[in-house]
C-alpha positions in Angstrom: 1.6 -11.5 55.1 1.5 -7.9 54.1 4.8 -8.3 52.1 3.2 -11.1 50.0 0.1 -8.9 49.3 2.1 -6.1 48.3 4.4 -8.2 46.1 1.0 -9.9 44.6 -0.5 -6.5 43.8 2.7 -5.3 42.2 2.9 -8.6 40.0 -0.8 -8.3 38.9 -0.5 -4.4 38.2 3.0 -5.4 36.3 1.2 -7.8 34.3 -2.0 -5.5 33.7 0.5 -2.9 32.2 2.3 -5.4 30.0 -0.7 -6.5 28.5 -2.0 -3.0 27.8 1.4 -2.0 26.3 1.3 -5.1 23.9 -2.4 -4.6 22.8 -1.6 -0.9 22.3 1.6 -1.7 20.1 -0.4 -4.2 18.0 -3.2 -1.8 17.1 -3.6 -1.0 13.4 -3.5 2.4 12.7 -6.6 4.0 10.7 -6.4 4.5 7.1 -6.2 8.4 7.4 -3.6 8.2 10.0 -1.1 6.0 7.6 -2.2 8.6 4.7 -1.4 11.8 6.9 2.2 10.2 7.8 2.9 9.5 4.0 2.0 12.7 2.7 4.0 14.5 5.5 6.9 12.5 4.7 6.5 12.8 1.1 6.3 16.7 1.5 9.6 16.7 3.6 11.5 14.4 1.2 10.1 16.2 -2.0 8.6 12.5 -3.2 5.2 11.5 -4.5 3.1 8.9 -2.2 2.6 5.3 -3.6 -0.3 4.0 -1.5 -1.2 0.4 -2.1 -4.4 -1.2 -0.8 -3.7 -4.8 -0.1 -4.7 -7.8 1.9 -2.8 -10.8 3.3 -4.4 -13.5 1.4 -3.7 -11.6 -2.0 -1.0 -13.6 -4.2 -0.6 -10.5 -6.6 -0.3 -8.1 -3.7 2.8 -10.1 -2.6 3.9 -10.2 -6.2 3.7 -6.3 -6.2 5.6 -5.9 -3.0 8.4 -8.4 -4.3 8.9 -6.5 -7.4 9.1 -3.1 -5.4 11.5 -4.5 -3.1 13.6 -6.3 -5.6 17.2 -5.2 -5.0 17.4 -4.3 -8.8 14.8 -1.6 -8.4 14.2 -1.0 -4.9 16.3 2.3 -4.8 14.4 3.9 -7.8 11.1 3.4 -5.9 12.7 4.7 -2.6 14.0 7.6 -4.3 10.8 8.8 -5.7 8.2 7.6 -3.3 6.9 7.1 0.1 5.4 3.8 -0.1 2.4 2.7 2.1 0.0 0.0 2.4 -3.7 0.4 3.8 -5.1 -3.5 4.3 -8.5 -4.2 3.2 -10.9 -6.9 2.3 -9.1 -9.3 4.8 -10.7 -12.7 5.0 -13.0 -14.0 7.6 -11.0 -14.1 11.0 -8.4 -11.8 9.9 -10.3 -8.3 9.9 -8.3 -7.0 12.7 -5.6 -6.7 10.2 -7.5 -4.1 8.2 -6.9 -0.3 8.6 -9.9 1.5 9.8 -11.5 3.5 7.1 -9.4 1.7 4.6 -12.1 0.3 2.2 -13.9 4.2 2.4 -10.4 5.5 1.4 -10.0 3.0 -1.4 -13.3 4.2 -2.8 -12.5 7.7 -2.4 -9.6 7.0 -4.9 -11.5 5.4 -7.4 -11.2 1.9 -6.2 -14.7 0.6 -5.7 -15.0 -2.8 -7.1 -11.4 -2.7 -8.4 -9.8 -5.7 -6.5 -6.4 -5.9 -4.8 -3.7 -4.7 -5.0 -5.1 -1.3 -6.2 -2.6 1.4 -6.0 -3.0 5.1 -6.5 0.0 7.8 -6.8 -0.7 11.1 -4.9 1.2 14.1 -4.3 2.4 15.5 -1.1 -1.2 17.0 -0.6 -3.0 13.6 -1.0 -4.3 14.8 -4.2 -4.6 11.8 -6.7 -2.2 11.9 -9.7 -3.0 8.5 -11.1 -4.5 5.1 -10.2 -4.1 1.3 -11.4 -6.7 1.6 -13.6 -6.9 1.0 -17.3 -9.6 3.0 -18.9 -11.4 0.8 -21.4 -14.0 2.2 -23.8 -17.0 -0.2 -24.0 -19.1 -1.1 -27.0 -21.7 1.4 -26.1 -19.4 4.2 -25.8 -18.9 4.3 -21.7 -15.7 4.2 -20.2 -14.8 1.7 -17.6 -12.0 1.3 -15.4 -10.4 -2.1 -15.2 -7.4 -2.6 -12.3 -4.3 -3.7 -13.6 -3.1 -4.6 -10.0 0.4 -5.6 -9.9 1.5 -4.8 -13.4 2.9 -8.2 -15.2 1.6 -8.3 -18.7 3.1 -6.2 -21.2 0.2 -3.9 -21.6 -0.1 -3.3 -17.7 3.6 -2.7 -17.4 3.5 0.0 -20.4 0.9 1.6 -18.3 2.7 1.4 -14.9 5.8 2.8 -16.8 4.0 5.4 -18.5 2.8 6.8 -14.9 6.3 6.2 -13.5 7.5 8.8 -16.6 5.0 11.3 -15.3 5.7 11.3 -11.9 9.4 10.7 -11.4 12.7 11.8 -12.8 13.6 8.2 -13.5 16.0 7.6 -16.5 14.9 5.4 -19.7 17.6 2.8 -18.6 16.0 2.8 -15.2 12.6 2.4 -16.2 13.4 -0.3 -18.5 15.1 -2.2 -15.3 11.5 -1.8 -13.5 9.9 -3.1 -16.7 11.9 -5.9 -16.7 11.4 -6.6 -13.5 7.7 -6.2 -13.1 7.4 -8.5 -16.5 8.8 -11.4 -14.3 5.7 -11.3 -12.0 3.6 -12.6 -14.5 5.4 -16.1 -14.4 5.9 -16.2 -10.6 
């Protein structure tokens, strides 16, 4: 009887520990933790940070990731950027996928009301260099930002390529490959 009690105790303790371990591993890190690691890695690797705010339901976010990871241009991005994602604005029932503090971080980097994907290029100190906004001068003279999201139209891709020219040492031929790949996103 004493042996069975000991076995049951060990079994219950083991299951509790396993459950605790699984829950700890599935916890989504806070946005500031993701950013801190990204800027540390960028500093160590002499790269910039490409921080992408996205959500699981966002089709354009998936197109952005597909373009960044396409074999024709993945190396160009990997050589120049530490790429990280911050999950925000998830649909009801999937809020557990969000990085805590992600929405506030997106707003800090001028992303309030911009939609997804919203991305920023940061230096190794987390200083904002560029964001995915196209500045538009309104009829009344005010300037309003409009998110290009996943660059796909000719104008959006031109803006993206201009940012890459300013933040990387990519060659004209490499930038042309990237431009061609992102233009394909419009029709997918």
